[in-house]
Structure formats: C-alpha cells, structure tokens
PDB file of N, CA, C and O in Angstrom:
ATOM      1  N   MET A   1     -61.120 136.301  70.761  1.00  0.00           N
ATOM      2  CA  MET A   1     -61.494 136.262  72.156  1.00  0.00           C
ATOM      3  C   MET A   1     -60.885 137.431  72.924  1.00  0.00           C
ATOM      4  O   MET A   1     -61.588 138.128  73.657  1.00  0.00           O
ATOM      5  N   ALA A   2     -59.586 137.647  72.759  1.00  0.00           N
ATOM      6  CA  ALA A   2     -58.921 138.717  73.510  1.00  0.00           C
ATOM      7  C   ALA A   2     -59.436 140.081  73.084  1.00  0.00           C
ATOM      8  O   ALA A   2     -59.520 140.993  73.906  1.00  0.00           O
ATOM      9  N   THR A   3     -59.781 140.234  71.809  1.00  0.00           N
ATOM     10  CA  THR A   3     -60.284 141.520  71.331  1.00  0.00           C
ATOM     11  C   THR A   3     -61.640 141.833  71.927  1.00  0.00           C
ATOM     12  O   THR A   3     -61.893 142.975  72.309  1.00  0.00           O
ATOM     13  N   THR A   4     -62.520 140.847  72.015  1.00  0.00           N
ATOM     14  CA  THR A   4     -63.837 141.093  72.584  1.00  0.00           C
ATOM     15  C   THR A   4     -63.745 141.348  74.085  1.00  0.00           C
ATOM     16  O   THR A   4     -64.514 142.142  74.627  1.00  0.00           O
ATOM     17  N   ARG A   5     -62.819 140.687  74.753  1.00  0.00           N
ATOM     18  CA  ARG A   5     -62.622 140.939  76.179  1.00  0.00           C
ATOM     19  C   ARG A   5     -62.114 142.359  76.399  1.00  0.00           C
ATOM     20  O   ARG A   5     -62.558 143.041  77.323  1.00  0.00           O
ATOM     21  N   ALA A   6     -61.190 142.805  75.562  1.00  0.00           N
ATOM     22  CA  ALA A   6     -60.674 144.172  75.663  1.00  0.00           C
ATOM     23  C   ALA A   6     -61.783 145.176  75.358  1.00  0.00           C
ATOM     24  O   ALA A   6     -61.869 146.221  76.002  1.00  0.00           O
ATOM     25  N   LEU A   7     -62.628 144.863  74.379  1.00  0.00           N
ATOM     26  CA  LEU A   7     -63.736 145.750  74.029  1.00  0.00           C
ATOM     27  C   LEU A   7     -64.709 145.873  75.195  1.00  0.00           C
ATOM     28  O   LEU A   7     -65.233 146.956  75.456  1.00  0.00           O
ATOM     29  N   PHE A   8     -64.947 144.786  75.884  1.00  0.00           N
ATOM     30  CA  PHE A   8     -65.816 144.810  77.064  1.00  0.00           C
ATOM     31  C   PHE A   8     -65.254 145.741  78.135  1.00  0.00           C
ATOM     32  O   PHE A   8     -65.987 146.564  78.684  1.00  0.00           O
ATOM     33  N   TRP A   9     -63.962 145.619  78.438  1.00  0.00           N
ATOM     34  CA  TRP A   9     -63.357 146.430  79.495  1.00  0.00           C
ATOM     35  C   TRP A   9     -63.254 147.906  79.093  1.00  0.00           C
ATOM     36  O   TRP A   9     -63.425 148.794  79.929  1.00  0.00           O
ATOM     37  N   ILE A  10     -62.980 148.156  77.835  1.00  0.00           N
ATOM     38  CA  ILE A  10     -62.961 149.545  77.368  1.00  0.00           C
ATOM     39  C   ILE A  10     -64.357 150.144  77.459  1.00  0.00           C
ATOM     40  O   ILE A  10     -64.513 151.292  77.874  1.00  0.00           O
ATOM     41  N   GLY A  11     -65.362 149.383  77.078  1.00  0.00           N
ATOM     42  CA  GLY A  11     -66.745 149.849  77.186  1.00  0.00           C
ATOM     43  C   GLY A  11     -67.138 150.119  78.620  1.00  0.00           C
ATOM     44  O   GLY A  11     -67.842 151.091  78.893  1.00  0.00           O
ATOM     45  N   LEU A  12     -66.705 149.288  79.533  1.00  0.00           N
ATOM     46  CA  LEU A  12     -66.996 149.492  80.950  1.00  0.00           C
ATOM     47  C   LEU A  12     -66.337 150.774  81.461  1.00  0.00           C
ATOM     48  O   LEU A  12     -66.948 151.532  82.215  1.00  0.00           O
ATOM     49  N   ALA A  13     -65.101 151.011  81.053  1.00  0.00           N
ATOM     50  CA  ALA A  13     -64.395 152.229  81.469  1.00  0.00           C
ATOM     51  C   ALA A  13     -65.083 153.479  80.914  1.00  0.00           C
ATOM     52  O   ALA A  13     -65.235 154.471  81.626  1.00  0.00           O
ATOM     53  N   VAL A  14     -65.499 153.433  79.648  1.00  0.00           N
ATOM     54  CA  VAL A  14     -66.183 154.576  79.039  1.00  0.00           C
ATOM     55  C   VAL A  14     -67.536 154.810  79.722  1.00  0.00           C
ATOM     56  O   VAL A  14     -67.931 155.955  79.943  1.00  0.00           O
ATOM     57  N   LEU A  15     -68.234 153.739  80.049  1.00  0.00           N
ATOM     58  CA  LEU A  15     -69.511 153.857  80.754  1.00  0.00           C
ATOM     59  C   LEU A  15     -69.325 154.534  82.115  1.00  0.00           C
ATOM     60  O   LEU A  15     -70.077 155.443  82.467  1.00  0.00           O
ATOM     61  N   ILE A  16     -68.333 154.095  82.868  1.00  0.00           N
ATOM     62  CA  ILE A  16     -68.075 154.676  84.191  1.00  0.00           C
ATOM     63  C   ILE A  16     -67.684 156.146  84.057  1.00  0.00           C
ATOM     64  O   ILE A  16     -68.154 156.982  84.829  1.00  0.00           O
ATOM     65  N   LEU A  17     -66.830 156.469  83.086  1.00  0.00           N
ATOM     66  CA  LEU A  17     -66.442 157.871  82.880  1.00  0.00           C
ATOM     67  C   LEU A  17     -67.641 158.722  82.469  1.00  0.00           C
ATOM     68  O   LEU A  17     -67.743 159.877  82.882  1.00  0.00           O
ATOM     69  N   GLY A  18     -68.535 158.177  81.674  1.00  0.00           N
ATOM     70  CA  GLY A  18     -69.737 158.901  81.271  1.00  0.00           C
ATOM     71  C   GLY A  18     -70.645 159.197  82.447  1.00  0.00           C
ATOM     72  O   GLY A  18     -71.198 160.292  82.544  1.00  0.00           O
ATOM     73  N   ILE A  19     -70.803 158.234  83.340  1.00  0.00           N
ATOM     74  CA  ILE A  19     -71.643 158.446  84.524  1.00  0.00           C
ATOM     75  C   ILE A  19     -70.985 159.457  85.464  1.00  0.00           C
ATOM     76  O   ILE A  19     -71.658 160.340  85.996  1.00  0.00           O
ATOM     77  N   LEU A  20     -69.677 159.331  85.668  1.00  0.00           N
ATOM     78  CA  LEU A  20     -68.973 160.267  86.542  1.00  0.00           C
ATOM     79  C   LEU A  20     -68.976 161.685  85.987  1.00  0.00           C
ATOM     80  O   LEU A  20     -69.001 162.649  86.752  1.00  0.00           O
ATOM     81  N   SER A  21     -68.951 161.820  84.663  1.00  0.00           N
ATOM     82  CA  SER A  21     -68.935 163.160  84.061  1.00  0.00           C
ATOM     83  C   SER A  21     -70.245 163.905  84.293  1.00  0.00           C
ATOM     84  O   SER A  21     -70.286 165.130  84.171  1.00  0.00           O
ATOM     85  N   LEU A  22     -71.309 163.190  84.623  1.00  0.00           N
ATOM     86  CA  LEU A  22     -72.571 163.853  84.958  1.00  0.00           C
ATOM     87  C   LEU A  22     -72.541 164.448  86.367  1.00  0.00           C
ATOM     88  O   LEU A  22     -73.269 165.396  86.662  1.00  0.00           O
ATOM     89  N   VAL A  23     -71.700 163.889  87.230  1.00  0.00           N
ATOM     90  CA  VAL A  23     -71.718 164.247  88.646  1.00  0.00           C
ATOM     91  C   VAL A  23     -70.539 165.132  89.054  1.00  0.00           C
ATOM     92  O   VAL A  23     -70.714 166.088  89.810  1.00  0.00           O
ATOM     93  N   ILE A  24     -69.350 164.820  88.563  1.00  0.00           N
ATOM     94  CA  ILE A  24     -68.134 165.481  89.026  1.00  0.00           C
ATOM     95  C   ILE A  24     -67.739 166.595  88.057  1.00  0.00           C
ATOM     96  O   ILE A  24     -67.547 166.337  86.869  1.00  0.00           O
ATOM     97  N   PRO A  25     -67.614 167.831  88.551  1.00  0.00           N
ATOM     98  CA  PRO A  25     -67.166 168.928  87.681  1.00  0.00           C
ATOM     99  C   PRO A  25     -65.651 168.866  87.465  1.00  0.00           C
ATOM    100  O   PRO A  25     -64.906 168.381  88.317  1.00  0.00           O
ATOM    101  N   LEU A  26     -65.217 169.363  86.315  1.00  0.00           N
ATOM    102  CA  LEU A  26     -63.792 169.402  85.996  1.00  0.00           C
ATOM    103  C   LEU A  26     -63.237 170.774  86.354  1.00  0.00           C
ATOM    104  O   LEU A  26     -63.802 171.789  85.949  1.00  0.00           O
ATOM    105  N   PRO A  27     -62.133 170.824  87.113  1.00  0.00           N
ATOM    106  CA  PRO A  27     -61.555 172.122  87.463  1.00  0.00           C
ATOM    107  C   PRO A  27     -60.851 172.751  86.255  1.00  0.00           C
ATOM    108  O   PRO A  27     -60.261 172.058  85.427  1.00  0.00           O
ATOM    109  N   HIS A  28     -60.930 174.064  86.182  1.00  0.00           N
ATOM    110  CA  HIS A  28     -60.325 174.805  85.074  1.00  0.00           C
ATOM    111  C   HIS A  28     -59.766 176.102  85.638  1.00  0.00           C
ATOM    112  O   HIS A  28     -60.442 176.780  86.413  1.00  0.00           O
ATOM    113  N   ARG A  29     -58.547 176.456  85.263  1.00  0.00           N
ATOM    114  CA  ARG A  29     -57.916 177.673  85.769  1.00  0.00           C
ATOM    115  C   ARG A  29     -57.582 178.609  84.606  1.00  0.00           C
ATOM    116  O   ARG A  29     -57.145 178.175  83.540  1.00  0.00           O
ATOM    117  N   ASN A  30     -57.797 179.882  84.838  1.00  0.00           N
ATOM    118  CA  ASN A  30     -57.388 180.924  83.903  1.00  0.00           C
ATOM    119  C   ASN A  30     -56.407 181.832  84.609  1.00  0.00           C
ATOM    120  O   ASN A  30     -56.634 182.245  85.746  1.00  0.00           O
ATOM    121  N   ARG A  31     -55.327 182.138  83.937  1.00  0.00           N
ATOM    122  CA  ARG A  31     -54.344 183.050  84.510  1.00  0.00           C
ATOM    123  C   ARG A  31     -54.136 184.200  83.540  1.00  0.00           C
ATOM    124  O   ARG A  31     -53.795 184.002  82.374  1.00  0.00           O
ATOM    125  N   GLU A  32     -54.346 185.389  84.044  1.00  0.00           N
ATOM    126  CA  GLU A  32     -54.131 186.596  83.249  1.00  0.00           C
ATOM    127  C   GLU A  32     -53.179 187.486  84.012  1.00  0.00           C
ATOM    128  O   GLU A  32     -53.243 187.570  85.239  1.00  0.00           O
ATOM    129  N   GLY A  33     -52.302 188.148  83.295  1.00  0.00           N
ATOM    130  CA  GLY A  33     -51.340 188.983  83.983  1.00  0.00           C
ATOM    131  C   GLY A  33     -50.857 190.137  83.133  1.00  0.00           C
ATOM    132  O   GLY A  33     -51.060 190.190  81.920  1.00  0.00           O
ATOM    133  N   VAL A  34     -50.213 191.051  83.817  1.00  0.00           N
ATOM    134  CA  VAL A  34     -49.637 192.223  83.179  1.00  0.00           C
ATOM    135  C   VAL A  34     -48.188 192.332  83.626  1.00  0.00           C
ATOM    136  O   VAL A  34     -47.888 192.245  84.817  1.00  0.00           O
ATOM    137  N   ASN A  35     -47.296 192.522  82.668  1.00  0.00           N
ATOM    138  CA  ASN A  35     -45.885 192.745  82.972  1.00  0.00           C
ATOM    139  C   ASN A  35     -45.532 194.184  82.631  1.00  0.00           C
ATOM    140  O   ASN A  35     -45.662 194.606  81.482  1.00  0.00           O
ATOM    141  N   VAL A  36     -45.090 194.930  83.624  1.00  0.00           N
ATOM    142  CA  VAL A  36     -44.651 196.306  83.422  1.00  0.00           C
ATOM    143  C   VAL A  36     -43.248 196.416  83.991  1.00  0.00           C
ATOM    144  O   VAL A  36     -43.053 196.384  85.206  1.00  0.00           O
ATOM    145  N   GLY A  37     -42.290 196.545  83.115  1.00  0.00           N
ATOM    146  CA  GLY A  37     -40.898 196.609  83.572  1.00  0.00           C
ATOM    147  C   GLY A  37     -40.525 195.300  84.237  1.00  0.00           C
ATOM    148  O   GLY A  37     -40.631 194.233  83.633  1.00  0.00           O
ATOM    149  N   GLY A  38     -40.088 195.384  85.484  1.00  0.00           N
ATOM    150  CA  GLY A  38     -39.716 194.184  86.226  1.00  0.00           C
ATOM    151  C   GLY A  38     -40.818 193.698  87.149  1.00  0.00           C
ATOM    152  O   GLY A  38     -40.610 192.764  87.924  1.00  0.00           O
ATOM    153  N   VAL A  39     -42.000 194.327  87.074  1.00  0.00           N
ATOM    154  CA  VAL A  39     -43.103 193.983  87.965  1.00  0.00           C
ATOM    155  C   VAL A  39     -44.142 193.180  87.200  1.00  0.00           C
ATOM    156  O   VAL A  39     -44.485 193.505  86.063  1.00  0.00           O
ATOM    157  N   SER A  40     -44.625 192.154  87.822  1.00  0.00           N
ATOM    158  CA  SER A  40     -45.626 191.283  87.208  1.00  0.00           C
ATOM    159  C   SER A  40     -46.825 191.168  88.146  1.00  0.00           C
ATOM    160  O   SER A  40     -46.674 190.874  89.332  1.00  0.00           O
ATOM    161  N   ILE A  41     -48.015 191.404  87.601  1.00  0.00           N
ATOM    162  CA  ILE A  41     -49.246 191.253  88.372  1.00  0.00           C
ATOM    163  C   ILE A  41     -50.077 190.165  87.696  1.00  0.00           C
ATOM    164  O   ILE A  41     -50.444 190.284  86.527  1.00  0.00           O
ATOM    165  N   ASP A  42     -50.365 189.113  88.442  1.00  0.00           N
ATOM    166  CA  ASP A  42     -51.124 187.982  87.904  1.00  0.00           C
ATOM    167  C   ASP A  42     -52.431 187.819  88.666  1.00  0.00           C
ATOM    168  O   ASP A  42     -52.499 188.014  89.880  1.00  0.00           O
ATOM    169  N   ILE A  43     -53.453 187.458  87.923  1.00  0.00           N
ATOM    170  CA  ILE A  43     -54.744 187.121  88.519  1.00  0.00           C
ATOM    171  C   ILE A  43     -55.112 185.729  88.035  1.00  0.00           C
ATOM    172  O   ILE A  43     -55.143 185.463  86.833  1.00  0.00           O
ATOM    173  N   GLU A  44     -55.388 184.852  88.979  1.00  0.00           N
ATOM    174  CA  GLU A  44     -55.760 183.480  88.631  1.00  0.00           C
ATOM    175  C   GLU A  44     -57.191 183.233  89.088  1.00  0.00           C
ATOM    176  O   GLU A  44     -57.532 183.452  90.250  1.00  0.00           O
ATOM    177  N   THR A  45     -58.013 182.777  88.167  1.00  0.00           N
ATOM    178  CA  THR A  45     -59.397 182.450  88.506  1.00  0.00           C
ATOM    179  C   THR A  45     -59.611 180.958  88.312  1.00  0.00           C
ATOM    180  O   THR A  45     -59.045 180.345  87.406  1.00  0.00           O
ATOM    181  N   ARG A  46     -60.428 180.391  89.167  1.00  0.00           N
ATOM    182  CA  ARG A  46     -60.747 178.966  89.094  1.00  0.00           C
ATOM    183  C   ARG A  46     -62.216 178.798  88.747  1.00  0.00           C
ATOM    184  O   ARG A  46     -63.081 179.511  89.254  1.00  0.00           O
ATOM    185  N   HIS A  47     -62.472 177.846  87.878  1.00  0.00           N
ATOM    186  CA  HIS A  47     -63.833 177.510  87.488  1.00  0.00           C
ATOM    187  C   HIS A  47     -63.991 176.000  87.583  1.00  0.00           C
ATOM    188  O   HIS A  47     -63.043 175.249  87.353  1.00  0.00           O
ATOM    189  N   GLU A  48     -65.167 175.577  87.916  1.00  0.00           N
ATOM    190  CA  GLU A  48     -65.493 174.150  87.872  1.00  0.00           C
ATOM    191  C   GLU A  48     -66.675 173.993  86.938  1.00  0.00           C
ATOM    192  O   GLU A  48     -67.772 174.480  87.210  1.00  0.00           O
ATOM    193  N   GLU A  49     -66.434 173.306  85.832  1.00  0.00           N
ATOM    194  CA  GLU A  49     -67.471 173.131  84.820  1.00  0.00           C
ATOM    195  C   GLU A  49     -67.756 171.655  84.621  1.00  0.00           C
ATOM    196  O   GLU A  49     -66.843 170.829  84.595  1.00  0.00           O
ATOM    197  N   LYS A  50     -69.012 171.340  84.483  1.00  0.00           N
ATOM    198  CA  LYS A  50     -69.386 169.964  84.170  1.00  0.00           C
ATOM    199  C   LYS A  50     -69.360 169.773  82.661  1.00  0.00           C
ATOM    200  O   LYS A  50     -69.533 170.717  81.891  1.00  0.00           O
ATOM    201  N   VAL A  51     -69.142 168.540  82.266  1.00  0.00           N
ATOM    202  CA  VAL A  51     -69.162 168.192  80.857  1.00  0.00           C
ATOM    203  C   VAL A  51     -70.599 168.282  80.360  1.00  0.00           C
ATOM    204  O   VAL A  51     -71.536 168.046  81.123  1.00  0.00           O
ATOM    205  N   SER A  52     -70.774 168.619  79.100  1.00  0.00           N
ATOM    206  CA  SER A  52     -72.107 168.721  78.521  1.00  0.00           C
ATOM    207  C   SER A  52     -72.858 167.395  78.687  1.00  0.00           C
ATOM    208  O   SER A  52     -72.279 166.328  78.485  1.00  0.00           O
ATOM    209  N   PRO A  53     -74.141 167.458  79.052  1.00  0.00           N
ATOM    210  CA  PRO A  53     -74.919 166.221  79.196  1.00  0.00           C
ATOM    211  C   PRO A  53     -74.993 165.415  77.895  1.00  0.00           C
ATOM    212  O   PRO A  53     -75.136 164.193  77.934  1.00  0.00           O
ATOM    213  N   ILE A  54     -74.899 166.080  76.762  1.00  0.00           N
ATOM    214  CA  ILE A  54     -74.924 165.361  75.481  1.00  0.00           C
ATOM    215  C   ILE A  54     -73.681 164.487  75.345  1.00  0.00           C
ATOM    216  O   ILE A  54     -73.768 163.337  74.914  1.00  0.00           O
ATOM    217  N   ILE A  55     -72.530 165.035  75.711  1.00  0.00           N
ATOM    218  CA  ILE A  55     -71.286 164.260  75.649  1.00  0.00           C
ATOM    219  C   ILE A  55     -71.342 163.097  76.634  1.00  0.00           C
ATOM    220  O   ILE A  55     -70.913 161.989  76.313  1.00  0.00           O
ATOM    221  N   SER A  56     -71.868 163.345  77.826  1.00  0.00           N
ATOM    222  CA  SER A  56     -72.005 162.274  78.813  1.00  0.00           C
ATOM    223  C   SER A  56     -72.923 161.171  78.296  1.00  0.00           C
ATOM    224  O   SER A  56     -72.634 159.986  78.465  1.00  0.00           O
ATOM    225  N   ALA A  57     -74.033 161.562  77.664  1.00  0.00           N
ATOM    226  CA  ALA A  57     -74.972 160.570  77.127  1.00  0.00           C
ATOM    227  C   ALA A  57     -74.327 159.748  76.021  1.00  0.00           C
ATOM    228  O   ALA A  57     -74.541 158.538  75.942  1.00  0.00           O
ATOM    229  N   VAL A  58     -73.536 160.396  75.163  1.00  0.00           N
ATOM    230  CA  VAL A  58     -72.848 159.664  74.092  1.00  0.00           C
ATOM    231  C   VAL A  58     -71.856 158.673  74.686  1.00  0.00           C
ATOM    232  O   VAL A  58     -71.729 157.551  74.196  1.00  0.00           O
ATOM    233  N   MET A  59     -71.150 159.082  75.743  1.00  0.00           N
ATOM    234  CA  MET A  59     -70.205 158.171  76.387  1.00  0.00           C
ATOM    235  C   MET A  59     -70.923 156.985  77.025  1.00  0.00           C
ATOM    236  O   MET A  59     -70.449 155.852  76.934  1.00  0.00           O
ATOM    237  N   ILE A  60     -72.059 157.236  77.666  1.00  0.00           N
ATOM    238  CA  ILE A  60     -72.803 156.158  78.317  1.00  0.00           C
ATOM    239  C   ILE A  60     -73.341 155.182  77.279  1.00  0.00           C
ATOM    240  O   ILE A  60     -73.209 153.969  77.440  1.00  0.00           O
ATOM    241  N   VAL A  61     -73.944 155.699  76.220  1.00  0.00           N
ATOM    242  CA  VAL A  61     -74.498 154.824  75.172  1.00  0.00           C
ATOM    243  C   VAL A  61     -73.383 154.060  74.468  1.00  0.00           C
ATOM    244  O   VAL A  61     -73.520 152.868  74.196  1.00  0.00           O
ATOM    245  N   GLY A  62     -72.284 154.744  74.175  1.00  0.00           N
ATOM    246  CA  GLY A  62     -71.145 154.066  73.533  1.00  0.00           C
ATOM    247  C   GLY A  62     -70.559 152.984  74.419  1.00  0.00           C
ATOM    248  O   GLY A  62     -70.210 151.907  73.936  1.00  0.00           O
ATOM    249  N   GLY A  63     -70.448 153.260  75.714  1.00  0.00           N
ATOM    250  CA  GLY A  63     -69.937 152.250  76.645  1.00  0.00           C
ATOM    251  C   GLY A  63     -70.849 151.050  76.732  1.00  0.00           C
ATOM    252  O   GLY A  63     -70.382 149.911  76.751  1.00  0.00           O
ATOM    253  N   LEU A  64     -72.168 151.298  76.786  1.00  0.00           N
ATOM    254  CA  LEU A  64     -73.117 150.180  76.820  1.00  0.00           C
ATOM    255  C   LEU A  64     -73.059 149.363  75.532  1.00  0.00           C
ATOM    256  O   LEU A  64     -73.144 148.135  75.564  1.00  0.00           O
ATOM    257  N   GLY A  65     -72.915 150.045  74.408  1.00  0.00           N
ATOM    258  CA  GLY A  65     -72.803 149.340  73.129  1.00  0.00           C
ATOM    259  C   GLY A  65     -71.554 148.477  73.064  1.00  0.00           C
ATOM    260  O   GLY A  65     -71.602 147.341  72.591  1.00  0.00           O
ATOM    261  N   ALA A  66     -70.431 149.014  73.540  1.00  0.00           N
ATOM    262  CA  ALA A  66     -69.186 148.237  73.536  1.00  0.00           C
ATOM    263  C   ALA A  66     -69.281 147.051  74.482  1.00  0.00           C
ATOM    264  O   ALA A  66     -68.778 145.971  74.175  1.00  0.00           O
ATOM    265  N   ILE A  67     -69.920 147.242  75.628  1.00  0.00           N
ATOM    266  CA  ILE A  67     -70.102 146.126  76.567  1.00  0.00           C
ATOM    267  C   ILE A  67     -70.972 145.047  75.934  1.00  0.00           C
ATOM    268  O   ILE A  67     -70.644 143.863  76.007  1.00  0.00           O
ATOM    269  N   ALA A  68     -72.081 145.449  75.312  1.00  0.00           N
ATOM    270  CA  ALA A  68     -72.986 144.470  74.689  1.00  0.00           C
ATOM    271  C   ALA A  68     -72.285 143.733  73.554  1.00  0.00           C
ATOM    272  O   ALA A  68     -72.421 142.516  73.426  1.00  0.00           O
ATOM    273  N   PHE A  69     -71.542 144.456  72.736  1.00  0.00           N
ATOM    274  CA  PHE A  69     -70.840 143.815  71.632  1.00  0.00           C
ATOM    275  C   PHE A  69     -69.744 142.889  72.138  1.00  0.00           C
ATOM    276  O   PHE A  69     -69.536 141.810  71.582  1.00  0.00           O
ATOM    277  N   GLY A  70     -69.041 143.304  73.190  1.00  0.00           N
ATOM    278  CA  GLY A  70     -67.976 142.474  73.758  1.00  0.00           C
ATOM    279  C   GLY A  70     -68.517 141.218  74.405  1.00  0.00           C
ATOM    280  O   GLY A  70     -67.891 140.162  74.324  1.00  0.00           O
ATOM    281  N   ARG A  71     -69.669 141.312  75.045  1.00  0.00           N
ATOM    282  CA  ARG A  71     -70.276 140.122  75.660  1.00  0.00           C
ATOM    283  C   ARG A  71     -70.934 139.214  74.623  1.00  0.00           C
ATOM    284  O   ARG A  71     -70.860 137.989  74.725  1.00  0.00           O
ATOM    285  N   GLY A  72     -71.565 139.812  73.642  1.00  0.00           N
ATOM    286  CA  GLY A  72     -72.300 139.036  72.646  1.00  0.00           C
ATOM    287  C   GLY A  72     -71.397 138.159  71.805  1.00  0.00           C
ATOM    288  O   GLY A  72     -71.778 137.041  71.456  1.00  0.00           O
ATOM    289  N   LYS A  73     -70.236 138.625  71.479  1.00  0.00           N
ATOM    290  CA  LYS A  73     -69.306 137.851  70.653  1.00  0.00           C
ATOM    291  C   LYS A  73     -68.577 136.762  71.427  1.00  0.00           C
ATOM    292  O   LYS A  73     -68.155 135.763  70.845  1.00  0.00           O
ATOM    293  N   SER A  74     -68.423 136.951  72.757  1.00  0.00           N
ATOM    294  CA  SER A  74     -67.658 135.967  73.522  1.00  0.00           C
ATOM    295  C   SER A  74     -68.465 134.744  73.920  1.00  0.00           C
ATOM    296  O   SER A  74     -67.883 133.736  74.320  1.00  0.00           O
ATOM    297  N   SER A  75     -69.795 134.801  73.822  1.00  0.00           N
ATOM    298  CA  SER A  75     -70.624 133.659  74.228  1.00  0.00           C
ATOM    299  C   SER A  75     -70.588 132.567  73.202  1.00  0.00           C
ATOM    300  O   SER A  75     -71.229 131.531  73.381  1.00  0.00           O
TER     301      SER A  75
END
C-alpha cells in the first residue's frame, strides 16, 4: 500500500515537472576570462534554454504511467 501511494506521488511530481519544463526555460551561465599577471578580465553570458520537447514528453508519459500504476494497485 505505501509503495503504491509513493509511486502515485512520485508520478504526480514527474508529471508536473514535465509540464513545467515545456513552459519555463532553465537559466544557464557561461563565464570566460583571461588572467594576465595580476589582472583578470571576465565575461559572463547568460542563456535561457528550454528542455528538449522529447525529454518533456518522456517525463509526462512516465508520470502518467506511474500515476496509473499507483492508482490501479491501490484499488
């Protein structure tokens, strides 16, 4: 019983993360620099990239499968 309940909640969390990954971009920073003697010059760039739709789809399908399996066994 407890295992199927945990599987349901894990599936729900994965489903929500999969849906959010389609909408919300993940921030990413790159820092490049040059050190010459005691002087340091740094350039920092920021990127916002979304997760691949294939990965999001796998998360959504996996979450739905875990939810269905967790509900099906507890009835």
